[in-house]
C-alpha positions as CSV (number, residue, x, y, z in Angstrom):
1,X,-7.6,15.0,-16.8
2,X,-8.5,15.7,-13.2
3,X,-11.9,14.1,-13.9
4,X,-10.1,10.8,-14.7
5,X,-8.2,10.9,-11.4
6,X,-11.4,11.7,-9.6
7,X,-13.1,8.6,-11.0
8,X,-10.0,6.5,-10.1
9,X,-9.9,7.9,-6.5
10,X,-13.6,7.1,-6.0
11,X,-13.2,3.6,-7.4
12,X,-10.1,2.9,-5.2
13,X,-12.0,4.1,-2.1
14,X,-14.9,1.8,-2.9
15,X,-12.6,-1.2,-3.4
16,X,-10.5,-0.4,-0.4
17,X,-13.6,0.0,1.8
18,X,-14.6,-3.5,0.8
19,X,-11.2,-4.9,1.8
20,X,-9.9,-5.1,-1.8
21,X,-6.3,-3.8,-2.3
22,X,-5.5,-1.6,-5.3
23,X,-2.5,-0.4,-7.3
24,X,-2.2,2.7,-9.4
25,X,-0.6,2.6,-12.8
26,X,0.8,5.8,-14.3
27,X,2.5,6.4,-17.6
28,X,5.6,8.4,-16.5
29,X,7.6,8.5,-19.8
30,X,7.1,7.9,-23.5
31,X,9.7,7.4,-26.3
32,X,7.9,7.7,-29.6
33,X,4.1,7.8,-30.1
34,X,1.3,6.2,-28.2
35,X,-2.5,6.3,-28.0
36,X,-2.3,8.1,-24.6
37,X,0.4,10.4,-23.3
38,X,2.4,10.5,-20.0
39,X,0.2,11.3,-17.0
40,X,-2.6,8.9,-18.0
41,X,-3.6,6.5,-15.2
42,X,-5.5,3.3,-14.5
43,X,-6.4,1.3,-11.4
44,X,-6.1,-2.5,-10.8
45,X,-7.7,-4.5,-8.0
46,X,-6.1,-7.5,-6.4
47,X,-9.0,-9.5,-7.8
48,X,-7.8,-8.6,-11.3
49,X,-10.4,-6.0,-12.1
50,X,-9.2,-3.0,-14.1
51,X,-10.6,0.6,-14.1
52,X,-9.5,3.1,-16.7
53,X,-6.9,2.5,-19.4
54,X,-3.4,3.8,-20.4
55,X,-3.6,2.7,-24.0
56,X,-6.0,1.6,-26.7
57,X,-6.1,-1.8,-25.0
58,X,-2.8,-3.3,-26.1
59,X,-0.9,-2.8,-22.8
60,X,-3.4,-3.5,-20.1
61,X,-3.1,-7.3,-20.0
62,X,0.7,-7.1,-19.5
63,X,0.3,-4.4,-16.8
64,X,-2.2,-6.7,-15.0
65,X,0.3,-9.5,-15.0
66,X,3.1,-7.3,-13.8
67,X,1.0,-5.9,-11.0
68,X,0.8,-9.2,-9.2
69,X,4.3,-8.6,-7.7
70,X,3.2,-5.2,-6.4
71,X,0.3,-6.8,-4.6
72,X,2.5,-9.6,-3.1
73,X,5.4,-7.4,-1.9
74,X,3.6,-4.1,-1.5
75,X,6.5,-2.4,-3.3
76,X,6.3,-0.3,-6.5
77,X,7.5,-1.6,-9.8
78,X,8.6,0.2,-12.9
79,X,8.3,-1.5,-16.3
80,X,8.8,-0.7,-19.9
81,X,6.5,-1.7,-22.7
82,X,7.9,-1.7,-26.2
83,X,5.0,-1.3,-28.6
84,X,7.3,-1.1,-31.5
85,X,8.4,-4.7,-31.1
86,X,5.0,-6.1,-30.0
87,X,2.2,-4.3,-31.7
88,X,3.7,-1.7,-34.0
89,X,2.5,1.2,-31.8
90,X,5.7,3.1,-32.5
91,X,6.2,3.9,-28.8
92,X,8.0,2.7,-25.7
93,X,6.0,3.3,-22.5
94,X,7.5,3.6,-19.0
95,X,5.0,2.7,-16.4
96,X,5.0,3.1,-12.6
97,X,2.9,0.5,-10.8
98,X,2.5,1.3,-7.1
99,X,0.2,0.5,-4.1
100,X,-2.6,2.9,-3.8
101,X,-4.9,3.4,-0.7
102,X,-7.7,5.9,-0.4
103,X,-9.2,6.3,3.1
104,X,-12.5,8.0,3.8
105,X,-10.6,11.1,5.1
106,X,-8.5,11.1,1.8
107,X,-11.7,11.0,-0.3
108,X,-13.2,13.8,1.7
109,X,-10.1,16.0,1.4
110,X,-9.8,15.2,-2.3
111,X,-13.5,16.0,-3.0
112,X,-13.1,19.3,-1.1
113,X,-10.2,20.3,-3.4
114,X,-12.4,19.4,-6.4
115,X,-15.3,21.6,-5.1
116,X,-12.9,24.5,-4.4
117,X,-11.5,24.1,-7.9
118,X,-7.9,23.8,-6.8
119,X,-5.0,22.5,-8.9
120,X,-3.5,19.2,-7.9
121,X,0.1,18.6,-8.6
122,X,1.4,15.1,-9.3
123,X,5.0,14.2,-8.9
124,X,5.9,10.6,-9.8
125,X,9.4,9.7,-8.5
126,X,10.6,6.5,-10.1
127,X,13.7,4.4,-10.9
128,X,14.4,1.2,-12.9
129,X,17.3,0.5,-10.5
130,X,16.3,-2.7,-8.6
131,X,17.8,-1.4,-5.4
132,X,15.5,1.6,-5.1
133,X,12.7,0.7,-7.6
134,X,10.4,-0.4,-4.8
135,X,10.4,3.1,-3.2
136,X,9.1,4.7,-6.4
137,X,5.9,6.6,-5.7
138,X,3.6,9.4,-6.7
139,X,3.0,12.4,-4.6
140,X,-0.3,14.2,-5.0
141,X,0.0,17.8,-3.6
142,X,-2.3,20.8,-3.4
143,X,-1.6,24.0,-1.6
144,X,1.7,22.6,-0.5
145,X,0.0,19.7,1.4
146,X,-0.3,16.0,0.6
147,X,-3.7,15.0,-0.7
148,X,-3.5,11.4,0.5
149,X,-2.2,10.3,3.8
150,X,-0.5,7.3,2.3
151,X,1.8,9.6,0.2
152,X,5.4,8.7,0.8
153,X,7.9,11.5,1.3
154,X,11.0,9.6,0.0
155,X,13.5,11.2,-2.3
156,X,16.7,9.9,-3.9
157,X,19.2,11.4,-6.3
158,X,18.7,8.5,-8.7
159,X,15.0,9.0,-9.0
160,X,13.6,10.2,-12.2
161,X,10.7,12.6,-11.8
162,X,7.5,13.1,-13.9
163,X,5.7,16.2,-12.9
164,X,2.1,17.0,-13.9
165,X,-0.3,19.7,-12.8
166,X,-4.0,18.9,-13.1
167,X,-6.3,21.9,-13.5
168,X,-9.8,22.1,-12.1
169,X,-12.4,20.0,-13.9
170,X,-13.7,22.0,-16.9
171,X,-17.2,23.4,-16.4
172,X,-19.9,24.6,-18.7
173,X,-22.6,27.1,-18.0
174,X,-25.5,27.0,-20.4
175,X,-27.8,30.0,-20.2
176,X,-31.1,28.9,-21.7
177,X,-33.5,26.0,-21.2
178,X,-35.0,25.4,-24.6
179,X,-34.8,22.0,-26.3
180,X,-31.5,22.8,-28.1
181,X,-29.7,23.2,-24.7
182,X,-30.4,19.5,-23.9
183,X,-28.0,17.8,-26.4
184,X,-25.3,20.4,-25.5
185,X,-25.6,19.4,-21.8
186,X,-25.6,15.7,-22.8
187,X,-22.4,15.9,-24.8
188,X,-20.7,18.0,-22.2
189,X,-21.5,15.5,-19.5
190,X,-20.2,12.8,-21.8
191,X,-16.9,14.6,-21.9
192,X,-16.9,14.6,-18.1
193,X,-17.4,18.3,-17.7
194,X,-19.3,19.9,-14.9
195,X,-22.5,21.3,-16.4
196,X,-24.8,23.9,-15.0
197,X,-28.1,25.1,-16.6
198,X,-28.9,28.7,-15.8
199,X,-32.6,29.8,-16.0
200,X,-34.1,33.2,-15.1
201,X,-35.8,33.4,-11.8
202,X,-39.2,33.6,-13.6
203,X,-38.3,31.1,-16.2
204,X,-40.6,28.2,-17.1
205,X,-37.9,25.6,-17.7
206,X,-37.9,22.2,-15.9
207,X,-35.0,20.4,-14.4
208,X,-36.5,17.1,-15.4
209,X,-35.9,18.0,-19.1
210,X,-32.1,17.7,-18.6
211,X,-30.0,14.6,-18.1
212,X,-29.1,13.4,-14.6
213,X,-25.9,15.0,-13.4
214,X,-26.7,18.5,-14.6
215,X,-27.0,21.2,-12.0
216,X,-30.1,23.4,-12.6
217,X,-30.4,26.8,-11.1
218,X,-32.7,29.8,-11.4
219,X,-31.3,33.3,-10.8
220,X,-32.0,36.9,-11.7
221,X,-30.0,38.4,-14.6
222,X,-28.2,40.7,-12.3
223,X,-26.9,37.9,-10.1
224,X,-24.8,36.2,-12.7
225,X,-21.6,37.6,-11.3
226,X,-22.2,35.5,-8.2
227,X,-21.5,32.3,-10.1
228,X,-18.0,30.7,-10.0
229,X,-16.0,31.5,-13.2
230,X,-12.4,30.9,-14.1
231,X,-10.1,30.1,-17.0
232,X,-11.4,26.5,-17.1
233,X,-15.0,27.7,-17.6
234,X,-17.1,27.9,-20.8
235,X,-20.3,30.0,-21.0
236,X,-22.8,29.5,-23.8
237,X,-25.8,31.9,-24.1
238,X,-28.7,30.3,-25.9
239,X,-31.7,32.1,-24.5
240,X,-33.0,33.2,-27.9
241,X,-33.7,36.5,-26.2
242,X,-31.6,39.5,-27.1
243,X,-32.5,41.5,-23.9
244,X,-31.6,38.5,-21.7
245,X,-28.3,38.0,-23.5
246,X,-27.5,41.7,-23.1
247,X,-28.1,41.6,-19.3
248,X,-26.0,38.4,-19.0
249,X,-23.1,40.0,-21.0
250,X,-23.0,43.1,-18.8
251,X,-22.6,40.7,-15.9
252,X,-20.0,38.6,-17.6
253,X,-17.7,41.3,-19.0
254,X,-15.6,41.5,-15.9
255,X,-15.3,37.8,-15.3
256,X,-12.4,35.5,-16.2
257,X,-13.9,33.0,-18.7
258,X,-12.1,30.5,-20.9
259,X,-14.8,30.5,-23.6
260,X,-17.8,32.7,-24.2
261,X,-20.2,31.7,-27.0
262,X,-23.6,33.1,-28.2
263,X,-26.1,31.2,-30.3
264,X,-27.4,33.2,-33.2
265,X,-26.7,34.7,-36.6
266,X,-23.9,37.2,-37.4
267,X,-26.5,40.1,-37.8
268,X,-27.8,39.3,-34.3
269,X,-24.2,39.5,-32.9
270,X,-23.6,42.9,-34.4
271,X,-26.9,44.2,-33.0
272,X,-26.1,42.7,-29.6
273,X,-22.6,44.1,-29.4
274,X,-23.7,47.6,-30.4
275,X,-26.4,47.4,-27.7
276,X,-23.8,46.3,-25.2
277,X,-21.6,49.2,-26.2
278,X,-24.5,51.7,-25.8
279,X,-25.5,50.1,-22.5
280,X,-22.1,49.7,-20.9
281,X,-19.6,52.5,-21.6
282,X,-16.7,50.7,-20.0
283,X,-16.9,47.5,-22.0
284,X,-13.5,46.5,-23.3
285,X,-12.5,45.7,-26.9
286,X,-10.8,42.5,-25.6
287,X,-14.1,41.3,-24.1
288,X,-16.0,42.0,-27.3
289,X,-13.5,40.2,-29.4
290,X,-13.5,37.2,-27.0
291,X,-17.2,36.5,-27.9
292,X,-17.7,33.6,-30.3
293,X,-20.8,34.1,-32.3
294,X,-22.2,32.3,-34.1
295,X,-20.7,29.9,-31.6
296,X,-19.5,26.5,-32.8
297,X,-17.2,25.3,-35.5
298,X,-18.4,25.7,-39.1
299,X,-19.2,22.1,-39.9
300,X,-22.5,22.8,-41.6
301,X,-24.5,21.9,-38.5
302,X,-28.3,22.1,-38.7
303,X,-29.9,19.9,-36.1
304,X,-29.6,20.7,-32.3
305,X,-27.4,17.7,-31.9
306,X,-25.0,18.8,-34.7
307,X,-25.0,22.3,-33.3
308,X,-24.1,20.9,-29.9
309,X,-21.2,18.9,-31.4
310,X,-19.9,22.0,-33.2
311,X,-20.0,24.0,-30.0
312,X,-18.3,21.3,-28.0
313,X,-15.6,21.1,-30.7
314,X,-14.9,24.8,-30.7
315,X,-14.7,24.9,-26.9
316,X,-12.2,22.0,-26.9
317,X,-10.3,23.8,-29.7
318,X,-10.0,27.0,-27.7
319,X,-9.3,25.1,-24.5
320,X,-6.4,23.3,-26.2
321,X,-5.1,26.5,-27.7
322,X,-5.5,25.2,-31.2
323,X,-5.7,28.0,-33.8
324,X,-8.7,28.2,-36.1
325,X,-8.4,29.1,-39.7
326,X,-11.0,31.6,-40.7
327,X,-12.0,32.8,-44.1
328,X,-12.2,36.6,-44.6
329,X,-16.0,36.6,-44.5
330,X,-15.9,34.7,-41.1
331,X,-13.6,37.3,-39.5
332,X,-15.3,40.0,-37.5
333,X,-13.1,42.6,-36.0
334,X,-14.8,44.7,-33.4
335,X,-14.1,48.4,-33.0
336,X,-15.7,50.2,-30.1
337,X,-17.5,53.3,-31.2
338,X,-19.2,54.8,-28.2
339,X,-22.0,57.2,-28.6
340,X,-23.3,56.1,-32.0
């Protein structure tokens, strides 16, 4: 959810720069069920504008009303919203409403952490005790330093604490520039992922074919290892070229990647893997078994748009550590057999 915080921080800075005060709203506890979970946030301006949401729309009006005291007194407020009594949402939300200021230096520091793909830890200290409620606040910390200058450093034994660690914004590398890569890039952007299209140095793809917001790069097949990979990264090979895929895989086999998918039929996967084993003697069984091919959930997808949806779905499923049931004919266990 770091992308949501990123959007809130930018909006707060824009409003603050124009002389408009803002408050940050955080769901810090939940008893029962709710549309969104603890850690979700929204922003409210002193003019009554709202950015983001902490529910399906049933709580925001009440939060807006309650936030007026925070603007007037510049002290935090903790409220409870009982959806069971009001709307049948079966949950009781505890919300922290606090003043929130983002300076230009704050924004610069925050964006640098985003670019460096650093975790940001959020610690919301709050109390419903009227004597100390106004001191409730959220600390945003990265690398043991406060992200925002306005962060308070107040602690109290009666404070409750909600802790949250926000991982780097999920990123997707798409290797391939054919028409079927376009909807995948579009849907990934719609999910607020960072999207990079990778073309070969002599490729004939055009950046203009892809939606605004996509990074488009051209590199040699042997330069793939220079890209930035981590556990919050997905890679999808859709070059439609076996040799290119083989070169890319040899570069990717020693990288930390959260998801690796290859477009193509099962027979193509077997041929590609055997070629990789022949070409790279040190390839690990763990790497081979991490390859998802044909990539995407089995939803009967046929069009490029449907295939893109199935791929996005599988990435999310793997990212959220949801197990996938497979029929026997879908399972493909890889055994390395060098020298065949």
